[in-house]
C-alpha positions as CSV (number, residue, x, y, z in Angstrom):
1,M,32.8,-129.6,81.6
2,I,35.3,-129.0,78.8
3,A,34.5,-132.5,77.5
4,A,31.1,-131.1,76.6
5,L,32.8,-129.3,73.7
6,A,32.9,-132.5,71.8
7,Y,31.1,-132.0,68.5
8,D,27.5,-133.1,68.6
9,D,25.7,-130.7,66.3
10,G,26.3,-127.8,68.8
11,A,24.1,-129.2,71.6
12,G,27.1,-130.0,73.8
13,Y,28.5,-126.5,73.2
14,A,25.2,-124.8,74.2
15,T,24.9,-126.9,77.3
16,W,28.5,-126.2,78.3
17,R,28.4,-122.5,77.4
18,D,25.1,-121.9,79.4
19,C,26.3,-123.9,82.4
20,T,25.7,-121.9,85.5
21,V,29.0,-122.9,87.2
22,L,31.2,-121.8,84.2
23,P,31.2,-118.1,85.3
24,E,32.5,-119.2,88.7
25,V,35.0,-121.7,87.5
26,Y,36.3,-119.9,84.4
27,P,34.8,-116.4,84.1
28,A,37.0,-115.3,81.2
29,L,36.0,-118.3,79.1
30,A,32.3,-117.8,80.0
31,S,32.6,-114.2,78.9
32,Y,34.4,-115.1,75.7
33,A,31.8,-117.8,74.9
34,A,28.9,-115.4,75.4
35,D,27.1,-114.1,72.4
36,Y,28.0,-110.5,71.5
37,V,25.0,-108.9,69.8
38,F,26.1,-106.5,67.1
39,C,24.2,-103.3,66.4
40,G,24.1,-101.4,63.1
41,A,25.0,-102.6,59.6
42,C,24.9,-106.3,59.1
43,D,24.0,-106.9,62.8
44,T,22.1,-110.1,62.3
45,E,24.7,-111.7,60.0
46,L,27.6,-110.6,62.2
47,T,26.0,-111.9,65.4
48,A,25.2,-115.3,63.8
49,Y,28.7,-115.5,62.2
50,F,30.7,-114.8,65.4
51,T,28.4,-117.1,67.5
52,A,29.1,-119.9,65.1
53,Y,32.8,-119.0,64.8
54,K,33.4,-119.1,68.5
55,R,31.5,-122.4,68.9
56,Q,33.7,-124.0,66.3
57,K,36.9,-122.4,67.6
58,L,36.2,-123.8,71.1
59,S,35.2,-127.2,69.9
60,N,38.1,-127.4,67.4
61,R,35.8,-128.4,64.6
62,V,34.6,-126.7,61.4
63,E,30.9,-127.3,60.5
64,D,30.0,-127.8,56.8
65,M,27.2,-125.3,57.1
66,F,29.5,-122.7,58.4
67,L,31.8,-123.1,55.4
68,H,28.8,-122.6,53.2
69,D,27.8,-119.5,55.1
70,V,31.3,-118.1,54.9
71,E,31.3,-118.5,51.1
72,R,27.8,-116.9,50.9
73,L,28.8,-113.9,53.0
74,A,32.1,-113.5,51.1
75,R,30.2,-113.3,47.8
76,R,27.7,-110.8,49.3
77,R,30.6,-108.8,50.7
78,I,28.5,-107.6,53.7
79,Y,31.6,-106.1,55.3
80,N,31.5,-103.3,52.7
81,A,28.4,-102.0,54.4
82,L,30.5,-101.4,57.5
83,P,32.0,-97.9,57.9
84,T,35.8,-97.7,57.6
85,R,38.0,-97.4,60.7
86,E,39.1,-93.9,59.6
87,S,35.5,-92.7,59.2
88,L,34.6,-93.9,62.7
89,L,37.7,-92.3,64.2
90,A,37.0,-89.0,62.4
91,K,33.6,-88.7,64.2
92,I,35.1,-89.0,67.7
93,P,35.6,-85.6,69.5
94,V,39.3,-85.6,70.4
95,E,39.1,-83.3,73.4
96,G,38.9,-85.3,76.5
97,T,39.1,-88.6,74.6
98,Y,41.8,-91.2,74.9
99,L,42.5,-93.7,72.2
100,Y,43.3,-97.3,73.4
101,W,44.0,-99.5,70.5
102,L,43.7,-103.3,71.0
103,D,45.7,-104.7,68.2
104,A,45.4,-108.2,66.9
105,L,42.1,-108.9,68.6
106,G,39.3,-110.1,66.4
107,A,35.7,-109.2,66.8
108,E,35.1,-112.6,68.4
109,Y,36.6,-111.0,71.6
110,L,34.0,-108.3,71.9
111,A,31.9,-110.1,74.5
112,L,35.0,-110.7,76.6
113,I,36.2,-107.1,76.3
114,A,32.7,-105.8,77.2
115,A,32.6,-108.1,80.2
116,C,36.0,-106.9,81.4
117,A,34.9,-103.3,81.0
118,R,31.7,-103.9,83.1
119,H,33.8,-105.7,85.7
120,H,36.0,-102.7,86.1
121,H,33.1,-100.2,85.9
122,L,34.3,-98.8,82.7
123,H,32.1,-97.4,80.0
124,I,32.9,-98.5,76.5
125,R,31.3,-97.7,73.2
126,V,31.8,-100.3,70.5
127,Q,31.6,-99.3,66.9
128,V,32.3,-102.0,64.4
129,G,34.0,-101.0,61.2
130,R,36.3,-102.4,58.5
131,A,40.0,-102.0,58.2
132,M,41.8,-101.2,55.0
133,L,44.3,-103.7,53.7
134,P,46.9,-104.5,54.7
135,T,45.7,-104.8,58.3
136,I,49.2,-105.2,59.7
137,T,49.6,-102.2,62.1
138,S,53.2,-101.6,61.3
139,V,52.2,-100.8,57.7
140,N,48.6,-99.4,58.2
141,R,48.9,-97.2,61.2
142,G,47.8,-93.7,59.9
143,F,44.8,-93.9,62.3
144,Y,47.1,-94.0,65.2
145,D,49.8,-91.6,64.0
146,E,47.3,-88.9,63.2
147,W,45.2,-89.2,66.4
148,Q,45.1,-85.7,68.0
149,G,43.4,-86.7,71.3
150,G,44.9,-88.1,74.5
């Protein structure tokens, strides 16, 4: 099954990822490989980008078209349309709310995180935003230090 990750214009990846036995054999990998459909600003671009990103990460191969798309998206700076992390946190009512910060996880893990939450009967609300540079938490942690909730 893992051999299907060999690069062949993505067809092997799609066959492997959509294999019906994968959720039974390796549920975490099946959840990670699933598409996460973004909602809000840049939803179509983000969904396509992270689907392609995970496909290449799992196949250990970078596609030429992906490099072209990354350059195009970087020039357009679509991430600037996303709200800042601080503006998202400011809108959350603090009473009765607990902040769980998953540090060092990229957006490519959202499908896995959502699947784990469903498995444990947890309700999550995902809001995608952008961080301010530098993103290293030991330097840029005001969002955490200033949190007034639980």
